[in-house]
Z-matrix of the N, CA and C atoms (Angstrom, degrees):
N
C 1 1.450
C 2 1.523 1 111.42
N 3 1.301 2 117.23 1 -30.55
C 4 1.459 3 119.95 2 -177.30
C 5 1.525 4 110.57 3 -123.07
N 6 1.312 5 116.67 4 22.42
C 7 1.463 6 124.22 5 -174.97
C 8 1.518 7 106.79 6 52.35
N 9 1.309 8 118.59 7 -125.20
C 10 1.459 9 120.71 8 179.52
C 11 1.528 10 112.27 9 -117.62
N 12 1.325 11 117.31 10 21.27
C 13 1.456 12 120.89 11 -178.03
C 14 1.524 13 112.46 12 -74.58
N 15 1.323 14 118.02 13 -30.11
C 16 1.448 15 121.81 14 -176.54
C 17 1.518 16 109.83 15 -140.56
N 18 1.309 17 115.28 16 156.15
C 19 1.462 18 120.93 17 176.48
C 20 1.522 19 107.67 18 -104.90
N 21 1.313 20 116.67 19 126.53
C 22 1.458 21 121.03 20 178.69
C 23 1.521 22 110.00 21 -89.99
N 24 1.303 23 115.94 22 141.05
C 25 1.456 24 121.06 23 175.45
C 26 1.536 25 107.87 24 -61.94
N 27 1.331 26 117.85 25 137.52
C 28 1.476 27 120.79 26 -178.00
C 29 1.529 28 113.71 27 -57.41
N 30 1.319 29 118.71 28 -33.22
C 31 1.475 30 119.64 29 177.86
C 32 1.506 31 111.91 30 -68.18
N 33 1.349 32 116.53 31 -36.54
C 34 1.465 33 119.60 32 175.93
C 35 1.532 34 110.52 33 -63.38
N 36 1.317 35 116.26 34 -43.81
C 37 1.470 36 120.90 35 179.35
C 38 1.519 37 110.28 36 -59.48
N 39 1.321 38 116.26 37 -45.33
C 40 1.475 39 120.89 38 -179.52
C 41 1.551 40 110.62 39 -63.79
N 42 1.319 41 116.88 40 -43.65
C 43 1.457 42 121.33 41 -179.77
C 44 1.536 43 110.62 42 -65.29
N 45 1.317 44 116.41 43 -44.58
C 46 1.466 45 120.33 44 -179.71
C 47 1.533 46 110.63 45 -61.93
N 48 1.309 47 115.62 46 -47.02
C 49 1.452 48 119.36 47 -179.41
C 50 1.511 49 111.05 48 -60.32
N 51 1.326 50 117.01 49 -42.13
C 52 1.470 51 120.22 50 178.76
C 53 1.517 52 111.30 51 -62.15
N 54 1.305 53 117.66 52 -41.55
C 55 1.458 54 121.25 53 -179.58
C 56 1.521 55 112.74 54 -66.24
N 57 1.307 56 117.14 55 -43.30
C 58 1.457 57 120.84 56 -178.25
C 59 1.524 58 110.57 57 -69.39
N 60 1.311 59 116.63 58 -43.09
C 61 1.460 60 119.99 59 -173.53
C 62 1.526 61 113.76 60 -77.07
N 63 1.315 62 118.71 61 -25.83
C 64 1.454 63 118.96 62 -171.49
C 65 1.509 64 114.94 63 -112.37
N 66 1.311 65 118.92 64 -6.39
C 67 1.452 66 118.78 65 -174.35
C 68 1.527 67 110.76 66 -101.88
N 69 1.305 68 117.08 67 123.15
C 70 1.445 69 120.65 68 170.86
C 71 1.530 70 108.10 69 -143.97
N 72 1.327 71 117.00 70 174.56
C 73 1.452 72 120.39 71 -173.95
C 74 1.519 73 114.81 72 -57.15
N 75 1.302 74 117.07 73 -30.31
C 76 1.470 75 120.67 74 -177.96
C 77 1.518 76 112.48 75 -96.60
N 78 1.344 77 117.24 76 2.55
C 79 1.462 78 122.61 77 -177.99
C 80 1.530 79 111.37 78 52.57
N 81 1.333 80 114.09 79 47.90
C 82 1.449 81 119.82 80 -179.80
C 83 1.540 82 110.26 81 -65.89
N 84 1.303 83 115.27 82 155.31
C 85 1.449 84 120.97 83 -179.95
C 86 1.521 85 112.67 84 -88.56
N 87 1.323 86 116.61 85 5.95
C 88 1.463 87 120.35 86 178.04
C 89 1.523 88 109.61 87 -120.03
N 90 1.311 89 118.00 88 147.71
C 91 1.455 90 120.11 89 -178.57
C 92 1.530 91 112.42 90 -68.37
N 93 1.322 92 115.55 91 156.48
C 94 1.459 93 120.21 92 173.53
C 95 1.525 94 109.22 93 -66.77
N 96 1.301 95 116.28 94 153.13
C 97 1.454 96 120.33 95 -177.75
C 98 1.534 97 112.51 96 -61.25
N 99 1.337 98 116.99 97 -43.24
C 100 1.461 99 118.65 98 -175.92
C 101 1.532 100 112.21 99 -105.97
N 102 1.320 101 118.51 100 -9.27
C 103 1.455 102 119.94 101 178.07
C 104 1.510 103 115.75 102 79.81
N 105 1.326 104 117.64 103 0.00
C 106 1.476 105 119.23 104 -177.11
C 107 1.510 106 111.53 105 -107.72
N 108 1.324 107 116.49 106 152.59
C 109 1.460 108 120.48 107 -178.11
C 110 1.530 109 112.77 108 -70.60
N 111 1.279 110 114.57 109 169.07
C 112 1.438 111 124.99 110 179.02
C 113 1.527 112 111.45 111 -64.68
N 114 1.323 113 116.85 112 140.86
C 115 1.470 114 121.82 113 175.30
C 116 1.522 115 107.14 114 -104.16
N 117 1.334 116 116.61 115 124.68
C 118 1.462 117 121.92 116 -177.56
C 119 1.532 118 111.02 117 -70.48
N 120 1.317 119 115.56 118 144.70
C 121 1.458 120 120.99 119 175.48
C 122 1.523 121 109.05 120 -77.64
N 123 1.330 122 115.81 121 164.93
C 124 1.469 123 120.44 122 177.27
C 125 1.542 124 110.15 123 -59.02
N 126 1.316 125 116.91 124 -42.38
C 127 1.445 126 120.94 125 -179.20
C 128 1.543 127 111.70 126 -62.32
N 129 1.321 128 116.62 127 -40.86
C 130 1.460 129 120.52 128 178.33
C 131 1.530 130 110.10 129 -64.64
N 132 1.325 131 117.15 130 -42.02
C 133 1.461 132 119.65 131 -179.59
C 134 1.517 133 110.82 132 -66.52
N 135 1.319 134 118.52 133 -38.03
C 136 1.454 135 122.09 134 178.45
C 137 1.530 136 112.63 135 -66.38
N 138 1.326 137 116.31 136 -23.24
C 139 1.478 138 120.15 137 -177.06
C 140 1.525 139 114.06 138 -88.91
N 141 1.305 140 119.23 139 -0.77
C 142 1.457 141 122.37 140 -178.45
C 143 1.530 142 109.63 141 -62.20
N 144 1.325 143 116.64 142 130.11
C 145 1.447 144 122.36 143 -177.93
C 146 1.534 145 114.34 144 -117.38
N 147 1.315 146 117.47 145 4.48
C 148 1.466 147 121.22 146 -178.54
C 149 1.531 148 109.09 147 -113.32
N 150 1.335 149 116.69 148 156.99
C 151 1.468 150 118.60 149 176.21
C 152 1.528 151 111.73 150 -63.01
N 153 1.305 152 116.87 151 138.09
C 154 1.448 153 122.06 152 -178.12
C 155 1.530 154 109.50 153 -129.12
N 156 1.327 155 114.51 154 133.59
C 157 1.467 156 121.70 155 170.86
C 158 1.518 157 106.49 156 -114.46
N 159 1.317 158 115.84 157 118.76
C 160 1.460 159 121.42 158 179.86
C 161 1.504 160 108.66 159 -115.28
N 162 1.334 161 116.27 160 116.34
C 163 1.458 162 122.06 161 178.73
C 164 1.523 163 107.58 162 -115.44
N 165 1.321 164 115.63 163 127.90
C 166 1.463 165 121.68 164 -177.34
C 167 1.517 166 109.10 165 -124.05
N 168 1.317 167 116.83 166 139.15
C 169 1.448 168 120.46 167 177.85
C 170 1.531 169 111.05 168 -80.83
N 171 1.323 170 116.43 169 139.35
C 172 1.466 171 119.37 170 179.70
C 173 1.533 172 112.81 171 -65.46
N 174 1.314 173 117.44 172 -21.27
C 175 1.451 174 121.48 173 180.00
C 176 1.529 175 111.88 174 -105.81
N 177 1.326 176 116.71 175 27.28
C 178 1.465 177 121.61 176 178.23
C 179 1.531 178 109.58 177 -56.17
N 180 1.325 179 117.19 178 136.78
C 181 1.465 180 121.28 179 -179.80
C 182 1.530 181 113.51 180 -113.67
N 183 1.310 182 117.64 181 -9.64
C 184 1.447 183 120.86 182 -177.41
C 185 1.536 184 110.92 183 -86.97
N 186 1.324 185 117.39 184 -30.73
C 187 1.471 186 123.17 185 178.30
C 188 1.512 187 107.48 186 -151.60
N 189 1.322 188 116.44 187 168.70
C 190 1.467 189 121.05 188 178.57
C 191 1.548 190 109.26 189 -81.83
N 192 1.334 191 117.71 190 113.46
C 193 1.460 192 120.11 191 -175.28
C 194 1.543 193 113.07 192 -64.29
N 195 1.302 194 117.48 193 -33.17
C 196 1.481 195 120.27 194 -179.33
C 197 1.542 196 110.56 195 -68.28
N 198 1.324 197 116.65 196 -41.62
C 199 1.465 198 120.45 197 177.70
C 200 1.528 199 110.00 198 -66.78
N 201 1.323 200 117.25 199 -41.22
C 202 1.463 201 120.87 200 179.16
C 203 1.513 202 110.86 201 -63.94
N 204 1.316 203 117.36 202 -42.66
C 205 1.471 204 121.68 203 178.15
C 206 1.516 205 110.13 204 -61.54
N 207 1.326 206 116.57 205 -45.94
C 208 1.461 207 121.12 206 -178.98
C 209 1.534 208 110.29 207 -62.09
N 210 1.317 209 116.68 208 -46.42
C 211 1.467 210 121.32 209 -177.88
C 212 1.526 211 110.68 210 -63.56
N 213 1.325 212 116.12 211 -47.80
C 214 1.463 213 119.60 212 -179.01
C 215 1.525 214 111.26 213 -64.10
N 216 1.319 215 117.43 214 -43.15
C 217 1.455 216 121.85 215 -179.69
C 218 1.525 217 111.70 216 -62.17
N 219 1.321 218 116.40 217 -35.52
C 220 1.447 219 121.44 218 -179.93
C 221 1.537 220 112.37 219 -75.28
N 222 1.331 221 117.40 220 -36.87
C 223 1.445 222 120.77 221 -169.71
C 224 1.526 223 115.45 222 -100.70
N 225 1.307 224 119.00 223 -30.78
C 226 1.471 225 120.36 224 -173.90
C 227 1.533 226 109.52 225 -94.18
N 228 1.325 227 117.33 226 117.22
C 229 1.455 228 120.58 227 -178.00
C 230 1.541 229 112.19 228 -61.62
N 231 1.323 230 116.69 229 127.80
C 232 1.460 231 121.25 230 174.07
C 233 1.514 232 116.20 231 69.28
N 234 1.297 233 118.71 232 15.45
C 235 1.455 234 120.70 233 -177.59
C 236 1.529 235 111.20 234 -67.61
N 237 1.316 236 116.25 235 145.15
C 238 1.461 237 122.68 236 168.68
C 239 1.519 238 105.20 237 -106.10
N 240 1.332 239 116.28 238 117.91
C 241 1.463 240 120.88 239 -175.47
C 242 1.506 241 110.25 240 -138.30
N 243 1.339 242 115.89 241 140.43
C 244 1.453 243 119.86 242 177.05
C 245 1.528 244 110.06 243 -156.75
N 246 1.311 245 113.21 244 160.19
C 247 1.456 246 120.54 245 176.68
C 248 1.529 247 108.43 246 -100.72
N 249 1.317 248 115.66 247 129.75
C 250 1.465 249 122.03 248 -177.86
C 251 1.522 250 109.20 249 -95.30
N 252 1.313 251 115.62 250 125.17
C 253 1.463 252 120.88 251 -179.94
C 254 1.516 253 111.49 252 -71.00
N 255 1.334 254 115.38 253 152.16
C 256 1.462 255 123.44 254 177.96
C 257 1.525 256 113.43 255 57.39
N 258 1.328 257 116.16 256 36.02
C 259 1.465 258 120.36 257 178.31
C 260 1.510 259 108.37 258 -140.92
N 261 1.314 260 114.55 259 153.21
C 262 1.457 261 121.70 260 175.10
C 263 1.511 262 109.69 261 -112.15
N 264 1.321 263 116.25 262 -133.33
C 265 1.447 264 121.16 263 -176.11
C 266 1.534 265 113.29 264 -75.10
N 267 1.307 266 117.08 265 -30.77
C 268 1.471 267 120.01 266 -176.13
C 269 1.534 268 108.99 267 -102.69
N 270 1.306 269 115.11 268 72.27
C 271 1.471 270 122.86 269 -174.25
C 272 1.515 271 112.84 270 -55.49
N 273 1.310 272 116.61 271 -44.11
C 274 1.465 273 119.73 272 -174.45
C 275 1.523 274 112.78 273 -67.28
N 276 1.317 275 118.92 274 -19.19
C 277 1.450 276 121.76 275 175.13
C 278 1.530 277 111.01 276 -90.79
N 279 1.315 278 116.52 277 -36.09
C 280 1.453 279 120.33 278 -174.03
C 281 1.523 280 114.30 279 -85.30
N 282 1.324 281 116.61 280 -31.48
C 283 1.482 282 121.48 281 -179.57
C 284 1.523 283 108.72 282 -137.61
N 285 1.329 284 115.88 283 56.83
C 286 1.464 285 120.42 284 -171.48
C 287 1.539 286 112.94 285 -59.76
N 288 1.307 287 118.04 286 -42.17
C 289 1.473 288 119.50 287 -178.16
C 290 1.538 289 110.91 288 -63.91
N 291 1.324 290 115.89 289 -46.39
C 292 1.463 291 120.55 290 179.26
C 293 1.529 292 110.87 291 -61.93
N 294 1.306 293 116.36 292 -45.61
C 295 1.476 294 120.52 293 -177.82
C 296 1.515 295 110.03 294 -65.52
N 297 1.343 296 117.81 295 -45.40
C 298 1.454 297 119.83 296 179.16
C 299 1.533 298 111.34 297 -59.03
N 300 1.313 299 117.43 298 -45.49
C 301 1.463 300 121.12 299 179.32
C 302 1.534 301 110.91 300 -61.10
N 303 1.326 302 115.27 301 -43.62
C 304 1.473 303 119.33 302 -176.72
C 305 1.535 304 111.16 303 -67.74
N 306 1.318 305 116.67 304 -40.91
C 307 1.468 306 120.07 305 -179.91
C 308 1.538 307 109.61 306 -67.94
N 309 1.320 308 118.40 307 -44.58
C 310 1.465 309 120.34 308 178.96
C 311 1.515 310 111.73 309 -61.91
N 312 1.314 311 116.99 310 -40.84
C 313 1.456 312 121.13 311 177.42
C 314 1.528 313 110.86 312 -62.78
N 315 1.324 314 117.35 313 -41.42
C 316 1.460 315 121.51 314 178.72
C 317 1.538 316 110.81 315 -63.94
N 318 1.311 317 116.70 316 -40.67
C 319 1.476 318 120.72 317 -177.61
C 320 1.522 319 113.38 318 -71.58
N 321 1.321 320 116.04 319 -21.17
C 322 1.477 321 118.92 320 178.45
C 323 1.511 322 109.33 321 -67.31
């Protein structure tokens, strides 16, 4: 998730893996086939009616952050979206101060 820029605590890795592999909408007792979350359709993104803050790490390795930013900005009405420098997939661990400030500002 963060390439080799940071070392994750083994308990975090275990917890994250458990959450990704076992959680789905029906709370099934079997893991998902690919372990990754659902990807929203264009129609679903266009129908969003709540405020959204989307923060993406510039070093994201699971998807292309620039494409995701462009798609979300185009489809989600009123979204606030940005790419966070010096961060990968786990933004809150890699850039905690920046993320905390941005989230608190959004919630105000």
